[in-house]
C-alpha positions, 0 to 999 in steps of 0.5 A: 086030352085035347086040353092037355095037348093044347096046353102043351102045344101053347107052352112049346109056342110061348117058349120059342117066342121067348127065345125070339124076344131075348135081345140078340145083343151083347153090350149093344152089339148084334149081327149084321152091323158094320165095324163102325157100329161094333167099335162105336159100342165097344170102343177100340178092340184089343187086337183086330186080326184077319182069319182064313179064307171063308168058304162061304164068303167068296174065300174072303177072310173074316175080320176078327175084333178081340175084346175082353170076354168077347170075340166079334167075327165080320164078313165082307159085304157086297158093299166092300165093308164088313158085317158081324156074322158071329159074336162069341162070349169068352168070359163069364163077365158077359151075357146073353139073355142073362146066361153066362158061361158056368151056368147050367145047361138047366138054366139055358133050358128054363130061359130059351126052352127045352131042346135036345143037344147035338154034339154038346150044343144047345142051339136055338134059332131066332129072327125071321124064319130061315135067317140062319141066326142061332143062339148056341150054348156049348155044354160040358159036364152040365155046365155052359162053356161057350156062347155064341150068336151066329148067322150061317152063310151056307 
């Protein structure tokens, strides 16, 4: 019995470690990089917009860079520049850890580990403990409909 419990704990630890080792990047873009770094990786955006005031960032508006298949949201930082706070995949042409829009929830759990959905979303923490960084996979009718890398500021 102890061996079964130990193996079960080891398997869960390995799944969590696997989610942490998946590169939290999409085409070289990751959380907390600057506007300039995003544009260096992806080029000029198709569209650049300013969002509504962000209550989690002193009511300053977020910047959004729109690219084919990806939306990059940046929040103003202490130095007056902008840093990536979320990356949304909007097309099956982009992937995170080999998961694309249209893949099954089962495939997500095979890659990232078992988790219970909360409001149709499979969420996985990554990065330093307490960093607020997550992978989020929205699932509708058993398939992934939205993928997001996110860092929660509040």
